[in-house]
N, C-alpha and C positions, 0 to 999 in steps of 0.2 A: 486170609487165604484158606480155602477148604480143599482137601485132597482126599480122594477115595482110592484105595488100593485093593484090587480084586485078585484073588488067587486063581490061577489058570492050570493048576496041577504041578506036581513035583515041586520045583523051586521057582516056577514062573509066575509073574504077576503083571497086571496091567494097571497103571495109575492114570487118574484123570484129575485135573485141577480145575479151577474156576474158568479158565479159557476154553475148556472142553476138549483140548487136545489129549490124545492118549499116548502114553509112553510105556514101552515094555521093559521089563527087567527080569533077569534070570541069574543063575549061579553056574559055576563051573561044574563039570561032570564029576569031579572028585568029591563034591559035597552034595550030590543029588540033583543037580541041575542038568540042563541040556545045552548049556552054552549058546543060547539062542538070542541073547540080548545083553545090553550093558548091565553092569553091576551098580548097586546103590552109591558106592564111593566114587565111581566114574561120573555119575550125575552131579555129585557135589563139585567135583573138579571142573566139569563142563559148565556148570552154573556159575562158578567163580570166573572162568574165562569169558563166558558170554556176557556176564554183567559188566565187567570192566571193558570188554571189547566194544560193546554198544555205546558206553559212555565216551570212550576215547575217539571212536570213529565219528560219532555225532559232533563232538567238539571240534575235531579237525575239519570236518565238512563245513561247519559254521565259520571256521577261521579261513575257509577257502584254500585249504592246503591241497596241492596237486597229488593226491594219493592214487597210485595205480594199483597197489595191492596192499593188503593189510592182514596180519595174522597175529593171534595171541596164543602162546604156548604156556601151559602150566606144567612145571616139573615139581611133583609133590611126592616125596618119599614117604613111606608108611612104616610104622613101628613093626618090629618083627613079632612081637607078642600081641595077643588079643587084648584090647579090641582093635588093634591094628589101625590106629588113627593116623592122620597125616602129622608128620613131625615138623615139617617146614614146607615152604613153597617158594619157587622162583617163578615169577610171572614175567614172561619175555614178550615184549611188543616188537614186532617186525613190520616196518613200514617201508614200502617201496614207492618211489616217485621222484621226479626231478625237482630239485630245490625245495624239499620239505624243510620247514623251519624247525630246528631243534628246540628252540624256546617254546614254540607252539605245542610240540609234542610233549615236552616236559610239563607244561601247564595242563594239558589234557589228562596226562597220567596222574598228576597231582590232584586235579579236581575229582577224578574218579576215585582215587584212593582215600581222599580226605572228606569228600562231600556227598558224592552221588551213589556209589556202588554199595548196596546193603550187604551183598554176599561178602565183599572184601572187608567191610567194617566188622561184620560178625565173625568171620573166620580168622581175622587178624588178632582177635582176642584169644583164640585157641592155639595158634602156632605162628612163628615168625614168617614174614614174607619179605622177599627181596624183589624189587621192581627194576628190571633192566630193559634196555631198548637198543635196537639197531635201526639205523636209517640206511636203506639200500638204494642202489641206482634203479632206474626204470625197469631193468631186466630182473631185478631182485637177486642179483648174483654178487655184486661188489658192495661191501660194507663201506659206506661213506663216513658215518659217525656212529659211535656207540657210547653207552654210558649207563648210569644207574640213577634212578630217582630216589632222593632222600627227602623225607618229610621235614618241614620246618624251614 
């Protein structure tokens, strides 16, 4: 992968990678930015969420699970002192649909965590991750099942 990051003034940058898509990044006004775009650490967390989300939804679709809505949330606290790294993460998979098979969801989460998601494989070496899930009804309001994926 090749990435080019171009300075746009103050603390603003535009990045472009092999796909050709441009991403903007900026800093808070308290450190000289204009608060006009996401921060670098946000991109890392979004990348983690996106990587595992794409794996899990792809696997669930192949298993013909009746998914009506799907969301992945990453809760990643950071150290108080510089370099303010992530200290842990809880990845929460929220799946809504009628008769979603819990075993299929657990298998999809496991395959993402242990085989397919490079972001998760890399970052799990830097900080602990907990993988939790909730299966919700069609409306996404009532929790039908919930639990945690444990490797092995």
